[in-house]
C-alpha positions, 0 to 999 in steps of 0.5 A: 403387785403392791409396792411392798411386794416389789420392795421385798422381791427386789431386795431378795433378788439383789441379796440373792445375786450378791450371795451367789457372786460371793460363792454361796450355794443355795441349800435346802433352806434357801429362799425361792429367789436365790434358788432360781437365780443361778439358771434364770433366763434373764440373769444377765439382764438382772446383773446389768440392772444391778450393776448400772444402779450401783454405778450411778448411786451416789451413796444417798437418796436426797431428792424425789427424783433420786427416790424415783430412780430407786423405785424404777430400778426396783420395778425394772428388776422385778419385771425382768425377774418375772419375765419367762424369757429374755426379750 
C-alpha cells in the first residue's frame, strides 16, 4: 500500500468513527469504511489507537519526530483495519 492510500484510508477510518460516535447511521450512499466499522472485529483497537493519538497530540506537528508519530499512527490504524480478527 502506498503512502497516499494509507493517508486516505486512515482519514476515512477516523472520519467514519467520529461520524458513528456522533450518531450518524451509514446509509446507502455511505462509503465502504463507515459501513464496515460498526461491526469491525478490531473496532476496540481502532478506537484505542485514535484515542491515544488524540490524547498525545499537541495541536501541531513541528518536528520530524512528530511527523513520524503521525505516519506510524496512520500505518497502525490501517493495519488494524485490514486485519481480519483481533490479535
